[in-house]
C-alpha positions as CSV (number, residue, x, y, z in Angstrom):
1,M,12.1,6.4,-13.6
2,L,11.9,9.7,-12.2
3,Y,12.0,10.8,-8.5
4,R,10.8,13.8,-7.2
5,R,12.6,15.6,-4.4
6,R,10.7,16.4,-1.1
7,R,11.2,20.1,0.1
8,H,10.7,20.3,3.8
9,K,9.9,23.4,4.9
10,M,12.2,25.1,8.0
11,G,10.3,25.3,10.4
12,V,11.2,27.1,13.8
13,P,13.0,24.9,17.1
14,G,10.3,23.0,19.1
15,G,11.0,21.6,22.3
16,F,11.5,22.6,25.9
17,Y,12.3,26.8,26.9
18,R,13.9,27.8,29.0
19,F,14.6,31.7,30.6
20,Q,16.4,33.1,33.3
21,G,16.3,36.5,34.2
22,G,18.7,39.1,35.6
23,S,17.1,38.6,39.1
24,G,17.1,35.1,39.2
25,A,13.4,34.7,37.9
26,G,13.0,32.1,35.4
27,V,10.3,31.5,32.3
28,H,9.9,27.9,31.1
29,G,7.8,25.7,28.9
30,Y,7.3,23.5,26.0
31,S,6.2,24.1,22.3
32,E,3.9,22.1,19.7
33,G,5.0,23.6,16.6
34,E,5.2,27.2,16.3
35,F,3.1,27.6,19.3
36,I,4.8,28.1,22.9
37,H,3.1,27.8,26.3
38,L,5.3,29.3,29.3
39,R,4.9,29.7,32.9
40,D,7.0,31.8,35.6
41,E,8.2,31.5,39.1
42,F,4.6,33.5,39.9
43,G,2.2,30.9,37.6
44,N,1.3,33.1,35.4
45,E,0.9,31.4,31.9
46,W,2.4,33.3,29.0
47,R,1.3,32.0,25.5
48,G,2.7,32.8,22.5
49,I,4.6,32.3,18.8
50,A,7.9,31.8,17.3
51,E,8.6,33.0,13.7
52,R,11.0,32.4,11.3
53,Q,12.6,35.9,10.1
54,E,15.4,36.2,7.2
55,G,18.3,33.9,7.8
56,E,18.9,32.1,10.7
57,T,16.5,34.2,13.2
58,I,13.4,33.5,14.8
59,R,11.5,36.4,16.5
60,Y,9.4,35.2,19.2
61,R,6.3,37.0,20.7
62,F,4.3,36.1,24.2
63,R,1.3,37.4,26.3
64,D,-0.2,36.7,29.6
65,N,-3.8,36.9,30.7
66,L,-2.7,40.6,31.9
67,G,-1.7,41.7,28.7
68,N,1.6,42.2,29.7
69,Y,4.0,41.2,26.7
70,I,7.4,39.7,26.1
71,S,9.2,39.6,23.2
72,G,12.8,38.7,21.5
73,V,14.7,36.9,18.9
74,S,17.0,34.2,18.4
75,D,20.2,33.9,16.3
76,G,20.9,30.7,16.3
77,Y,23.0,30.4,19.5
78,G,20.5,31.8,22.5
79,V,17.3,33.6,22.9
80,I,17.2,36.9,24.5
81,L,13.6,38.5,25.3
82,R,12.6,41.9,26.8
83,D,9.5,42.8,28.3
84,S,7.4,46.3,28.6
85,K,9.8,47.5,32.1
86,G,12.9,46.9,30.3
87,N,13.5,43.4,32.3
88,T,15.5,40.8,29.9
89,W,15.8,37.3,29.6
90,R,18.2,34.6,28.4
91,G,17.8,31.1,27.5
92,F,17.7,28.6,24.8
93,V,15.7,25.7,23.8
94,D,16.2,22.3,24.4
């Protein structure tokens, strides 16, 4: 009898995302597959995607309704995001 081994595509981590900025500002939300929906402390909604790069690196890109954007990377230990004004958020995925 022949058996075939299934290959599973290595996806991006899903779950609950939580980021904290230097000024105490926070962004949190959830993901469904590679699509992520975040909300900040002012009620603004950020929608984005996570894309797997070479190795263990994951690239995140988010945009809100006003045209602002946040992008960053994950190296397997945590996530670092930066906006167009230079503000930085650090966080993790549960």
